[in-house]
Every structure is written in C-alpha cells, then in structure tokens.
C-alpha positions in Angstrom: 108.7 93.5 161.0 109.1 96.6 163.2 112.2 98.4 164.5 112.5 100.6 167.5 115.3 103.0 168.3 116.9 101.5 171.4 120.0 103.7 171.7 119.4 103.8 175.4 120.7 100.2 175.5 124.1 101.2 174.1 127.1 103.1 175.4 127.6 106.7 174.4 128.8 107.0 170.8 127.0 103.8 169.7 123.5 102.9 168.5 121.1 100.1 169.2 118.0 99.0 167.4 115.5 96.4 168.6 113.7 94.6 165.8 111.1 91.9 165.6 110.8 89.8 162.5 108.2 87.1 161.7 110.0 84.0 160.4 107.9 81.0 159.4 105.0 82.5 161.3 106.9 82.9 164.6 108.4 86.0 166.2 112.2 86.5 166.1 113.4 89.4 168.3 116.9 90.8 167.5 118.8 93.5 169.3 121.2 95.2 166.8 124.1 97.0 168.5 126.1 99.3 166.1 129.5 100.4 167.3 132.4 102.2 165.4 135.3 99.8 164.9 137.4 102.0 167.2 135.0 101.2 170.1 134.0 97.7 169.3 134.5 94.6 171.4 132.5 91.4 171.6 130.8 91.1 175.0 132.1 88.1 176.9 128.7 86.4 176.7 128.2 86.9 172.9 128.5 84.4 170.1 130.4 85.8 167.2 128.8 84.6 163.9 130.9 86.7 161.5 133.8 89.1 162.1 135.9 90.6 159.2 137.8 92.9 161.5 139.2 90.6 164.1 137.5 92.5 167.0 138.6 91.4 170.4 136.4 89.8 173.1 135.7 91.9 176.2 136.2 90.6 179.7 132.7 91.4 180.7 129.2 90.6 179.5 127.0 93.3 177.9 124.8 93.4 180.9 127.8 94.2 183.1 128.7 97.4 181.2 128.7 100.2 183.8 129.6 103.2 181.6 127.4 106.1 180.3 124.5 105.2 178.0 122.9 107.1 175.2 119.7 108.9 176.2 116.4 107.3 175.3 114.3 108.7 172.5 110.6 109.4 172.9 108.4 106.5 171.7 105.1 106.9 169.8 102.0 105.1 171.1 102.4 102.6 168.2 106.0 101.9 169.2 105.0 101.4 172.8 102.3 99.0 171.7 104.8 97.1 169.5 107.3 96.9 172.4 104.6 95.6 174.7 103.5 93.0 172.2 107.1 91.9 171.7 107.3 91.1 175.4 104.4 88.6 175.3 106.6 85.9 173.5 109.4 86.7 176.0 106.9 86.0 178.8 105.9 82.8 176.9 109.6 81.7 176.9 109.8 82.3 180.6 106.6 80.3 181.0 108.0 77.4 178.9 111.1 77.4 181.1 109.1 77.6 184.3 110.9 80.8 185.2 110.0 82.4 188.5 110.2 85.7 186.6 107.0 84.8 184.6 104.4 86.4 187.0 106.5 89.6 187.2 106.6 89.9 183.4 102.9 89.3 183.1 102.2 92.0 185.7 104.6 94.4 183.9 102.6 93.9 180.7 99.4 94.8 182.5 98.1 91.3 183.1 97.1 89.6 186.3 99.6 86.8 187.1 97.9 83.5 188.2 99.1 80.8 190.6 99.9 78.0 188.2 101.5 77.5 184.7 98.4 76.9 182.6 96.7 79.9 184.1 99.8 82.1 183.3 99.3 81.0 179.7 95.7 82.1 179.8 96.7 85.5 181.2 99.2 85.9 178.3 96.5 84.9 175.8 94.1 87.5 177.4 96.8 90.2 177.0 96.9 89.5 173.3 93.3 90.6 173.0 94.4 94.2 173.8 96.3 94.4 170.5 95.0 95.1 167.1 96.5 95.8 163.6 100.0 94.7 164.5 101.7 92.3 162.0 103.3 90.3 164.7 100.1 89.5 166.6 99.5 86.2 164.7 103.1 85.3 165.3 102.7 85.9 169.1 99.6 83.7 169.1 101.5 80.9 167.2 104.3 81.2 169.7 102.0 80.8 172.7 100.5 77.7 170.9 104.0 76.2 171.0 104.4 77.1 174.7 101.1 75.4 175.4 102.6 72.2 174.0 105.5 72.4 176.6 103.1 72.7 179.5 101.3 69.3 179.0 
C-alpha cells in the first residue's frame, strides 16, 4: 500500500489522500477526502456507505466544485513513480471499456498509443517494464491480465 498527499484535490480547509491498496492480488485505488463536519457535504455523485452525522447531499458533483483548492505539495521521485504506476490500471480500465481516452492516458504515462485495442494493452505492459521495487507492480500486471480477458 502507498499513500500520497493529494490535498490539491480538496477545497481550502480540507485534506485529501490518494491511496492504493492491493486486495487479493489486484490494485484498489481510493481517494480519501477529509473535511471538518462544519464544511462537509456529500457530493451529488457520491455513494454514502456510512454516515453517523447526517451530512447533507450537495447539489453538485465533486468534479463541479469551482472554489479555491489547497496548494499541491512537492512529490518525491518515489511518489511520482507510484502515482504513474497507479495510472496503469486506470488506463487498463479505460481499455476494457473501449474508452476513447485510452490513447491519451497511455501517452500521458509516457507510452506510445497504438491503433487498436490489443496493441494498447501491449503498450501498457511495456510501460510496466519501467517500474521496479514497487509493491503494487504485480497487482498492476494481474489487473492487465484481467483486461486482456475482456478484449478477446
């Protein structure tokens, strides 16, 4: 598991942490948003799993927030590598869904997008060769194996 300070994803006065866990050999990416109760609302597009406080639902989605955000914190090279690796399964998810965003994500990661879906998968697998000594590398490979099963 790794965690990265992602306060730049939250409004001023709040905190956000991005974390990737490995569950049953597969990656699980979670964005934790921490708000004081006085400022808390559930974004309109969220699913509330547990709420002891009776927090109200906002009228807008989290992505529609237009206020001031916390400044980003500098990231170490290890954190930058971990964030890049975490995006490989996200690109895999786009690939499994045949999303038109897939080539753009592969290019953002430093890969060369190809022209068809199986070649996109090969480009993602090639990107994984750039990473070493990261706990979630095996999980990313396992996830791409699952994606490959959807492309047949």
